[in-house]
Every structure is written in C-alpha cells, then in structure tokens.
N, C-alpha and C positions, 0 to 999 in steps of 0.2 A: 563658365569654367570649361576647359577642354574635356573631351570625352575620356573617361577613365580608361587606362590601359591595364589596370590590375582589377581583380574582383573586389567588390566592396558591397557592403550591406546598404540598405536604404538609410536616408537621413534620419528617419524616425527611430531606427534601431540604434544608431549612435547617440541620439538624444536620450533614449531610454537608458543606455549604459551610463552616460555622463550624469544623468539625474540620479541614478543609483549610487554612483561614486560620491556625489555631493551629499546624498542622504547618509552615506556611511561616514563621511567626514563629520557631519553633525552628530551622528549617533556615538561615534568614538571620541568626540571632542578633540578633533585634530584640526590644525590650522592650514594644513596642506599635505599632499603626498609627494614623495619622490619615488617613482617607479623605475626599477632597474631591470634591464634585460641583457642577456649574454648570448653567445653563439652555440651553447650546448645543444646536443641532439638535433643537429641540422637546423639550428635557429629556433627550435621550439622552446628554448630558454627565453625567447622574446614574447611568450604568450601573454604576459601581463601587459606589456606595451602594445602588443597587437590588439588587445581587447579595447583599448581606448583610442587607438590611432590608425589601425589597419596596416601598420608597417611591420614587416618581418625583416629585421635588419641583421647585421653581423656586428661583431665586436661588442663593446659595452655602450649601451644606449640608455638614456634617462628621459623620463617625462616628469615635469613639475606640474602638479595638478592642484591649484588652489581653488577654494570655493567661489571666490569673488572675481576671478580672472579666467580667461580661456587657458586651457592647458597648453604647455609648450613641450615639443619633442626636441631633444638634443641628441644628435647621432655622431658616431665616429665611423669612418674618417671623412676628411673634407671631400674626397671624390665620391663618397656615398651619398652626399647631400642631394644631388639632382634626382637620383633614384628614389630617395626617401620622400622628396616633395611630390613625386608622381604618385606614390602609393598612399601616403598619409592623408587622412581626412582632417588633420589639424592644420589650420592656416599658418600657425607659427611653428614651422618645422625647419630646423637649422642645424648647421654644423656646431658641435660642442666645443670647438677650439682645440688647442693643443692639450689642454687639461680640462676635462669636462667638469670636474669639481669646482674649479675656479670660475668657469663660465656659469654654472648653476648658482654659485655663490653671488656673482654679480647680478644675476637675474632676480634672485630672492631679495636682494637689497633694493633693486630697481622697483619691485612691486610692493615694497614695504613689509616683507616677511622676514623679520630679524629676531622675533621673539615669539614664544608660544610653544606649540608642540607639533613636530614634523613627523608624520608617519612614513616609514620606510617599507616599501614592497619589494621583495626579492633579495638577492644576495649582493647588496651594495658593497663594493670593494672596501676593504679596511682603510686603505689610504684615502679614499674619497670621504669616508665617514670622518676620519680624524681631521682632515682639512676643513670640512664643514663645521664640525663640532668646536674646533678651536677658534674658528673665525666668527662663530655665532654663540657666544657664551650664554646668551639669554634664551636660547632655543633648546628645548628638550627633544630627544629622539625616541621614537617608540616603534617597535616592530608591528606593522599593520598588515603583514602578508596574509595571515589566516583570514582576517576580516575581509580583505579585498578579494581573495580567491573564492570565498563563499558567494560573492556576487556573480562569479563565472560558472557556478555549479548549475544554476537553473538556465536552461536553453530556450531561446526564442524559436519560433517556427522558421525564421530565416536561417538561424544557426543549424537547426536540424536538417534543413535541405542541403547545406554544405557538408554536414557530417555524413549524410547518406552517400554523397558523391565520394568522399574519402573512403567510406566503407567499401564501396564498389571497386575502387582502385586496389584496396587491400585484398579483397576476394580474388582479384585478377592475379595477384602475386602467388597465391596458393594454387590456383588453376595452372599457372605456368610451371610451377615446380612439379606438380603431379604429372604434367605432360612431358617435361623436358629432362628431369633428373635421370642420369644414367650412371652405372658403375664406370669408373675410370675418370670421372670428372674430379677436379680438385674442389675442396670445400669452398675456397674463396672464389671460384668461378660461378658459384650459385648466385653471387651478387648480380651478375649480368642478367641472369634469368629473371630475378624478381624486379629489378629496376626497369628492365625492358617491358614489363607487363603494364606499366602505367605512365611512363615518362612521355611517351609519344602523344598521350591524350591530355596533357596538361597537369598530370599529377606531380606531387612534390615528394622528395625523399623525407622520410621521418626516421624509421629504423628498420633494420632487418638483422635480428639476432639468430644465428644458425650454428648448430654444432652437429657433428656426426660421430658415430661410434658403432662398433660391431655389437649386435644384439647377443652374440655368444661370448664376448669378452669386453663388456661395457666398462668405460671409464668416464662417462659423461652423464649428467642427470638433468642439466638445464641447457637452454640455448645459450650460445656464447656471443659476447659483444664484438669480438674480433674473430673473423673467419680465418681458419688456418690453411696451410698447404696440404693437409691430409687428403689422400685420395679416397673418394667414396667407393665402397665395394659392395658386392652382392651380400645380403645378410646384414647390412647396416640399418640403423635407425637414425633418421635426421630429426632433430628437435628444432622447432621454429617459433619465433615471436616476430610478427610482421606488422608494419604500419606504413601506409602511404596516405597522403593528405591532399585535400583541395584547399589551397591558400590558408594553411594553418590548422585545418580541421581533419583529423585522422580517423581512420578505422583501426581496429586491432584484431588479429586472428592468431591463434596458437593451435598447432596440430603436430602430432608425430607422423613421420613418413617412414614406412618400411620399404627398403630398396631391394627389388628383385626376389623377395621372399615374403612369406606370411609372418606376422609377428610371432615370436616365440611365446611359450606359455607364460613366462614371467612378465613379459611386456604386455601380453594380452590382459593379464590380471591387473597390472598397473593402469592400463587404459580403462578397464571395467570400473575401477574405483574412481578414476577421474570423471568418467561420464556420469556415474551415479551422484557424485558430489556436485557436479555442475548442475544437474537437473534439480537436486534438492535445494541448492542455493537460489537458483532462478525461480523456483516455485515459491520461495519464501519472500521475495522482494516485490513490493507493491507500495503505492502511496500510503503513508502513515506508519509503515513498518520501520523499526529502528535498526541501526547497525548491529546491536546486540542480537536481534532476531535473526539477521542474516548469518552472524557468526555461529549461532546455535545450530543452524542448518548445516554449516560446515563442520560442526563437531563430529559428524559421521566419520571424517577422515581420521580423527584422533583414535577412533575405535578399531581401525584397521592396522595391519602390520607396518604401515607406511607413515610418512610425514610429508611436509611441504617445505620448499626452499624459496618460495616467492609469495607475494601477497595473494590472498584468495580472491579478494574483490578490491578494486580501486576505482575512484572517479577518474574521468577522462574527458578530453576535448575542451580546449586545446591544452596539451600537456597533462600532467598528473594533477588531480584535484581530490578533495575529500569525497567520500570517506576512504580510509585505508584499513582493511579488515583482514586479519589472519584467523586461523582456527583458535579455539580457546587455549590449546596447548602450546601454540607457537606465537601468540601475541606478545611481543617483547615489551611494548609500552601499554599503559592502560588504554583501552578502547575509548576513543573520544565520542561523545554523544552525537548522534546524527539521525535524522528522520528523512526517509526517502520521500520525494515529491515527484509529481508528474513532470516530465520533460527534463529529467536528469539523465546523464549518460554515465555509464560505468562499464568496466570490464570484469566479467566473471571468468576466472582462469585457474582452476585447481591444477597445481604442479605437484603431481604425486611422485615421490621419490623413495627409494629404499633408505633405511636409516644409516647405511654406510655411504650414502651419496654416490653410489656407483651406477645406479640405473634410475631412470625417471622418464615420465612423459608429461606433456602439458596440453591441456585442452581449454580453449577460451575464445570468447567473442565480445565485441563491443555491443552493448545493449542499451535500450532506451526504456525508461520507466514510463508506463502508460497507465490510464485509469484501471485497466484490467490486469496489470502486471508487467512483466518484462517483454519487450519486443527485441528479438535478436536482429541487429542491423547487418551482421555478416550473413550472407545468404549461402555461402559455401557450406556443405553439410558437415555435421559433427561426425567424424569417423577417423579411424586409424588409416591414414592415407597409404595407398600402394603406388609405387612408382618404379620405373626402370625394369 
C-alpha cells in the first residue's frame, strides 16, 4: 500500500474496534449496522464513521457493517471519493451514487441482508429510512446509537496520544486570546486569533464559541455559537468555549476573560463558585464512581444563588459521548446509569449564571480518568483570564 498521507492508528487498533463492533452486534442481536455521519460541527458529526474507517467526510456518509462481511463506506459526493479512499482504512470505500439509500439497498441485497434486524447509528435521514424500510419489508430497524457510542467511550493508548495533541492545540487558542485581545476589536475578529493558534501546525477546526459583554451592563451569560460584530471594549468579559483537534480528536477549554480591567465583584463571585464546583466535581470522579456520585458533587451549585445553563459534565472525544450530567436541580431527564472507568475522557465545565440569565462565567477542561482520579489534559491554568 502507498504511504498514508493522513494520520491513522495502527492496524491492531482498527482490528480492536471492529472486533468490538462485531461483539456489539452479537450482544444486541443485530444482523448489521448502518452508520450515518453528517457535516455538523466542522465534520465532527462524522465521529461514528471515523471510528470504524478513519475518514472525516462531508455531507451524508454511510457505513454498512455486517458481522460476516467487511464493512463498506459509501460517501457523498462523487468528487469526494478519491480523498475518501486515501483516508479510509476500509478497502471497500466508494461513492454512494446519486442516492445513497438506493446504493445501500443494492449492497444489502448483494450480500444477502434482506431480513432480520438492522441497527441504525446516528441521525439517518428520514427519506433514507423510508426508502430502506419500504424496500425491505422483512427487515426491522432499531436505534443502536447508544450501544455503539458506548464502544467509543473507553480510549486506547493510541487515542489518548491523539487527544493530548488536540488538547495542546486547544490550549494554544486560549494563550493566543490572552496575548492578542484588545479593546476595539470586533467580536468576530477573534476567530482569526484562535484559528491562527493551531492551523499552521496541522490542527483542525472543531468549534470556538465566543461572546462578549460589558461587566457593568451584562446581557450575555454563555459563549455564543455565532460571533457578532460587537466591538470589544475595556471592562468587557469575554466568554469562551474552545476546541481544536488532531484528526478528529479534540481538546476543550472554557475560561472567562476580563478585558482591560479586573473582574467586577459580581463576576469574581460567579468565578469563585465555578472554581469551587469544578474542583468538587473533579475530586469526586475516579474509576468505579457513578454519574450520580459526580452529580451529587455538583449539587453544591444548587445551594448558591446561581444556576447553570449548560451541562456540568459530558463525555468527549470524538464528539459528545456519555455521560451527560447536570446538577440535581437542573437535570431535565432522568440521569442515565454510568460508571467511570480508566481511560475515559470527559469535560468538567460548570457554567455559573445568574437566575435572570444576564451574567455568567464558564470554567472547564478536558480530563482523563486515571487510576488515581482525573488528569486535566488542558495545561492552561484555571483562572479568570486578563487581557488587553
């Protein structure tokens, strides 16, 4: 084979993953999987496909993964196929045709999969589902997303090495903001600062959520997904949620930044609560601890004058993974059972906001569960950052 031009794990790593998928198929009594990926969050909606193929694509891509045949990757569009074949570790990587559902249907018939139970991973488009379901009346469809993503929760040593590189790119984003933010910049110009911190070194875009507001007349409490044309001024606070990646494996860091002034008393108090909550939750998590134990550590927030407007803890790399934990007072759905194990990655990120949602700060880091507890993979210090 030609020398790979994209990063890839060892053959043993992909064999491990594929063996885990086949074991899941047997455990869940599924005859095959259809894995769907889309272009959301700078292609991180492709994380499930990336896990089995090493391909980070665009548009709607599908993998058919039967237990008795090699998996096949179908990608859109036709001109994406050469790039996909260079990146994918699946020998059968091909264009999905003008209609991927029709192409997948033909493939399922070709390999004799026309009856049984098909597991669906990801947000398969409704039109594709209807086309398959109508053409395969003897096939049942079951959502296998949760079972599949649990396979991705436990990280190998090879994955952790990539995650550390993504975390380093992410730290560089915050270092750049601290050094370069100045009053008079537009909020949307901050994109050039954070992207310039990693792109020259092979990093990938994942996300940068940023918002700014005056600490004296605040009307923002969380980072924003769309950066505005607002001009940053002295006395502002900038709220950030930043992630850069190495070939699909991201870090994540969240810090407030005070611009040209010290934090006001109310913002200092918000940060004080955020830091206390952060350390309480971090101290609670270690192998064998449950999601409920971590939530109880976060109950500290419910006893303050504040609340949260974002998840307290979530699994991560690549993309969002279990668990998803809020405080007891803010958990909208029943907390799903989860036990932390060594080599799981998660983000601890208390977002402390006033109950009128006019002020807030967020403090967070990507962390790794180790035998002795949590290791913070983000090396940038926990602090209310000063800039400008």
